[in-house]
N, C-alpha and C positions, 0 to 999 in steps of 0.2 A: 137710427139704428134699425137694422133689418130684423125680421122675426127670428132668423137663424142665430144671429148674434145675441139677441135677447135670451133665447133658449140656452145658449152656451153660458151666458152670464148667470142665469138662474141655476144651472147645474153646477157651475163653479162655486156659487154662494152656498148651495146645498152641500157640496163636498166639504167646504170649510166647516159648516155646521155639524155635519156628521163626524168629521175628524175631531172636532172639539169635544163632542159627546164621547167619542171613543177614547180620547185621551183621559177623560175624567172617570171612565168606567173602571171598576175594580177588575183585577186580573181574573181570568177564568175562561170557561168554555164559551160563554156568551161573547166575551170580548174577542176571543179567537175567531169565532164564526163571523162576527161583524167585520173583523179586519179582512177576512177572505172576500167578503162582499165589497168592501171598500176598495180593495186592490182590483177587483173585477170592474168596478165603476171607473177607476182611474184608467184602466186599459180601454174601456169602451169610450170614455171621454176623449182620450188621445186619438182614437180611431174616428172621432167625430160622430159617434153613435150615441146621441144624447138620450134617446128612448131607453136603450139598454142601460146606460149609466144611471138614469133615474130609477129604473127597476132595482138595480143593485144597491143604490143608496137607500131605497125604501126597505129592502131586505136587511141591510146593515142596521138601520134604525130599529126594525122589529127584533133583530137578534139581540140588541142591547136591552130590550125591555124585559 
Protein backbone atom coordinates (compact mmCIF):
# COMPACT_ATOMS: atom_id res chain seq x y z
CA UNK A 1 0.00 0.00 0.00
CA UNK A 2 1.41 3.40 -0.92
CA UNK A 3 1.53 6.25 1.60
CA UNK A 4 -1.11 8.16 -0.39
CA UNK A 5 -3.47 5.20 -0.27
CA UNK A 6 -2.85 4.80 3.44
CA UNK A 7 -3.69 8.50 4.03
CA UNK A 8 -6.93 8.14 2.08
CA UNK A 9 -7.84 5.07 4.10
CA UNK A 10 -7.15 6.95 7.33
CA UNK A 11 -9.28 9.90 6.21
CA UNK A 12 -12.03 7.51 5.15
CA UNK A 13 -11.96 5.84 8.56
CA UNK A 14 -11.94 9.21 10.30
CA UNK A 15 -14.90 10.33 8.19
CA UNK A 16 -16.86 7.27 9.33
CA UNK A 17 -16.01 7.98 12.96
CA UNK A 18 -16.98 11.65 12.75
CA UNK A 19 -20.21 10.80 10.89
CA UNK A 20 -21.13 8.27 13.59
CA UNK A 21 -20.50 10.87 16.31
CA UNK A 22 -22.54 13.41 14.37
CA UNK A 23 -25.43 10.95 14.04
CA UNK A 24 -25.48 10.42 17.82
CA UNK A 25 -25.29 14.13 18.67
CA UNK A 26 -28.44 15.95 19.78
CA UNK A 27 -29.95 18.46 17.37
CA UNK A 28 -28.75 22.00 17.74
CA UNK A 29 -26.25 24.60 16.62
CA UNK A 30 -23.23 22.41 17.43
CA UNK A 31 -24.56 19.60 15.26
CA UNK A 32 -25.32 22.06 12.44
CA UNK A 33 -21.80 23.52 12.59
CA UNK A 34 -20.24 20.06 12.65
CA UNK A 35 -22.27 19.02 9.61
CA UNK A 36 -20.99 22.00 7.61
CA UNK A 37 -17.42 20.96 8.41
CA UNK A 38 -18.22 17.35 7.54
CA UNK A 39 -19.61 18.40 4.15
CA UNK A 40 -16.46 20.43 3.50
CA UNK A 41 -14.39 17.36 4.45
CA UNK A 42 -16.36 15.23 1.97
CA UNK A 43 -15.72 17.78 -0.76
CA UNK A 44 -12.00 17.95 0.04
CA UNK A 45 -11.73 14.17 0.20
CA UNK A 46 -13.42 13.86 -3.20
CA UNK A 47 -10.88 16.34 -4.57
CA UNK A 48 -8.10 14.14 -3.12
CA UNK A 49 -7.11 16.92 -0.69
CA UNK A 50 -6.61 14.80 2.42
CA UNK A 51 -4.89 17.58 4.37
CA UNK A 52 -7.93 19.84 4.04
CA UNK A 53 -10.29 16.94 4.71
CA UNK A 54 -8.40 16.18 7.92
CA UNK A 55 -8.63 19.81 9.06
CA UNK A 56 -12.36 19.89 8.40
CA UNK A 57 -12.90 16.62 10.25
CA UNK A 58 -10.97 17.98 13.23
CA UNK A 59 -13.14 21.10 13.14
CA UNK A 60 -16.28 18.96 12.98
CA UNK A 61 -15.13 16.99 16.00
CA UNK A 62 -14.42 20.18 17.96
CA UNK A 63 -17.82 21.59 17.00
CA UNK A 64 -19.54 18.60 18.55
CA UNK A 65 -17.81 19.02 21.93
